[in-house]
N, C-alpha and C positions, 0 to 999 in steps of 0.2 A: 271556386267560390269567388263571386265578384266583390270587390272592395267598395265600401261606402264612400261617399264624397268626403266625409270627415277623415276617414282612414287615408285616402289618397292625399288629402291636404297635409296631414301630419307627416307622411312619408316624404313628401316633397319640400318640407320645411328645412331651412338651414340657418345657421348663426353667422352673422357678419359683424365685425368690429372695425372701427376706424375713427378718423377725426375730420372735423370741418373747421378750417381756420388756418391762420398763418403760423404753423408750428415753428418754433425757433425765433420768432419775433418777440422781443421783450415786451411784456405787458399786453400782448394780444389775447383776447378771449378765444378759447378753443373749446369746441363741443366734441366730447368723446362719446361715441355711440356704440351700443351693444344691442343688436336687433335680431329678432327672429323673423325671417322672411318666408312667406308662403306664396310663391308665384301663382299657384293655381287659383287662389282667391284674391290676388293682387293686394295682399295686406302685409304690413310690417308692424311689429310691436316690440317694446323693450324699454331700455332706460338710456338717458343721456346725462352726462355730467359736464357742466360748463366750468372750466378752470380759467383763472386769470391771476397773474402774478401781481396781486395788489394786497394791501393790508385790509383786514376786516372780514366781515361775514360774506362779502361778495366774491371772495377768492375761490369758492367752490359751491356750486349750486347743483343739486341732484334733482332731475326731473324723472319721476317714476311714472309708470303706466303711459308711456309715449305710444301713440298709435299713428297709423298713416297708411299711405297707398304707394304701390310701386307699379309702374306701367312701362311696357316696352315701347321704344320710340320708332324703330324700324328705319333709322337713317344714321349714316356716318359712324363716328367713333362713340357718340353718345347713344348707348343702347338702352339705357333705363333712366327714368325720372322718378324721384322719390319725394314724397311730401310727408312731413311729420308734424304732430302737434301734441301738446301736453300742458300740464299746469304744475306749479311748484309753490311751496309756502314761503312767504317773505315775512320776517319778523320786523315790526316797526321799532326803530331805535328810540331810546329814552329821550324825552320824558313821556312820550306816548306809550301805550300798552296795546299789544294785539298782534295779530297776523292776518294776512290776506293771501288769496291765490293770485299768482301772476301767470301770464300766458307765455308759452314757448312755442315757436314754429320754426321749421327748417325746410329747406328744399335742396335737392341735389340733382345734377345732370351728370351721370356717371357711365363708365364702360362696364364690361362684364366682370372686371376685377375690382369694382367699387372704387375707382379712381376717377377724378374729374373736377368739377367746380360746383360751388353751392353757396349757401348763406343761411343765416339763422337770426331770429329775433328773440329777445328776452328783456323784460322790463322796458326801459327806454332805449335799449341798445339794438342797433340794426346793422348786422355784419353781412356784407354782400361781396360777391365775386372773389371768393377765397377758395383755396385748394380743398378737395376732399381726398383723403388718403386712406387706403385700406390698411388694416393691421392684421389681416387674415394670414 
């Protein structure tokens, strides 16, 4: 019995976890990712939590329904490039009332073990050229 494309994609799917950022540097924003990767369709999806050792609501931001792409590079120690995007809710501080959607993006240039370099943006923050470290 031949497997459908959907069944093949599910079989080849794996979970990866890790961080993007200067872990251990006081006050540095860190993006903690948990992603399902399906190489046969070049897709990734999952969640990202951005943590930062600061007071207030910005100390932890959860970005649900993150989606993106993964591509093989074919050269050197950087064997994969990954792009991510998603949105998260931001509550407006008093005296204003309301919430709005803010954008999150990330990029990684990694090896087969999910270690390398990358960066991410959220709100008005742009974090570049930081380590990507696997937690697998």
